[in-house]
C-alpha positions in Angstrom: 23.9 5.3 -3.9 25.5 6.6 -0.7 23.1 8.1 1.8 25.1 10.7 3.6 24.3 12.4 6.9 23.5 15.6 5.0 21.0 13.8 2.7 19.3 12.1 5.7 19.3 15.3 7.7 17.6 17.2 4.8 14.8 14.6 4.5 14.4 14.4 8.3 14.1 18.2 8.6 11.3 18.2 6.0 9.5 15.4 7.9 10.1 16.9 11.4 8.7 20.2 10.2 5.4 18.5 9.2 6.2 18.8 5.5 5.2 15.2 5.0 4.3 15.5 1.3 7.7 17.1 0.5 9.5 14.5 2.7 7.8 11.8 0.7 8.9 13.3 -2.6 12.4 13.8 -1.3 12.8 10.2 -0.1 11.0 8.9 -3.2 13.5 10.6 -5.5 16.4 8.9 -3.7 14.5 5.6 -3.6 14.3 5.5 -7.4 18.1 5.2 -7.7 18.7 3.1 -4.6 19.3 -0.6 -4.4 19.3 -3.3 -1.7 19.0 -2.3 1.9 19.1 1.4 1.2 16.1 1.1 -1.1 14.1 -0.8 1.5 15.1 1.8 4.2 14.0 4.7 1.9 10.7 2.9 1.2 10.2 2.7 5.0 10.8 6.5 5.3 8.4 7.1 2.4 5.7 5.1 4.2 6.5 7.0 7.4 5.9 10.3 5.6 2.7 9.1 3.9 1.4 7.6 7.1 1.9 10.9 8.9 0.3 12.8 6.0 -2.8 10.6 6.3 -2.9 11.0 10.1 -2.5 14.8 9.8 -5.4 14.8 7.3 -7.6 12.8 9.7 -7.3 9.5 7.8 -6.7 7.1 10.6 -7.0 3.9 8.5 -4.6 5.1 5.8 -2.1 6.3 8.4 -2.1 3.1 10.4 -1.8 1.1 7.2 1.3 3.0 6.0 2.9 3.1 9.5 2.4 -0.7 9.8 4.2 -1.3 6.6 7.0 1.1 7.6 7.4 -0.6 11.0 7.6 -4.0 9.3 10.5 -2.8 7.1 12.3 -1.1 10.0 12.3 -4.3 12.0 14.8 -5.6 9.5 17.4 -3.0 10.4 20.0 -2.7 13.2 19.6 -0.1 16.0 21.3 2.6 13.9 21.2 2.7 10.1 22.0 5.4 7.6 22.4 7.9 10.4 18.9 7.3 11.9 18.3 6.0 15.4 16.1 3.0 14.2 15.4 1.8 17.7 14.0 5.1 18.8 12.0 5.4 15.5 10.5 2.0 16.0 9.7 2.7 19.6 8.0 6.0 18.7 5.9 4.4 16.0 4.7 1.8 18.5 3.9 4.5 21.0 2.0 6.3 18.3 0.0 3.2 17.6 -1.0 3.0 21.3 -2.0 6.7 21.3 -4.0 6.2 18.1 -6.0 3.4 19.8 -6.5 5.5 23.0 -7.5 8.8 21.5 -7.2 9.6 17.8 -8.2 13.2 18.3 -5.3 13.8 20.7 -2.7 12.2 18.3 -4.2 14.2 15.4 -3.6 17.4 17.4 -0.1 16.3 18.4 0.9 15.6 14.8 -0.5 18.9 13.5 1.2 20.8 16.3 4.6 19.1 15.4 4.9 17.4 18.8 5.9 14.1 17.2 9.1 14.4 15.1 10.1 10.8 14.6 13.2 10.9 12.5 16.2 11.6 14.8 19.4 11.4 13.0 22.7 10.4 14.7 26.0 11.7 13.5 28.0 8.6 14.3 27.6 5.3 16.0 
C-alpha cells in the first residue's frame, strides 16, 4: 500500500472536523490492506480517533487508554512520517494528557468545540 498525501489529508480532515467514528472507519479500511510500518502507523491513527471519540463522549478512562496506545506506537516513528508531523502529534497528545489530569471538563469542551485538531499533515519534508 502507498499512503499518499491525498489519502492522509482525507482521513485527517475527517478527524479534525470531529468525525472521529468516520475517521476510525476510514483508517481501519486502509489498515486492513497495509503491512509493516504503514500498518502500525494506521493503527495509531485508529487509536487516536477512538481515543477522541471516547473523550468527546465523556469516557475519560477509554480515551486515555486508546491515546496511550497511540502514543506508544507513534514513539517508534521519525519526526515526519506518511505526511504527518509526528513530533507535533506526539507533543499535542502529551499536552492533552496534562489537560485531562488538570481539568477533564475543560478538555471535554475543547474537543467538542473542535479546538484540538491533532493531525497536521505536511506536504513534504
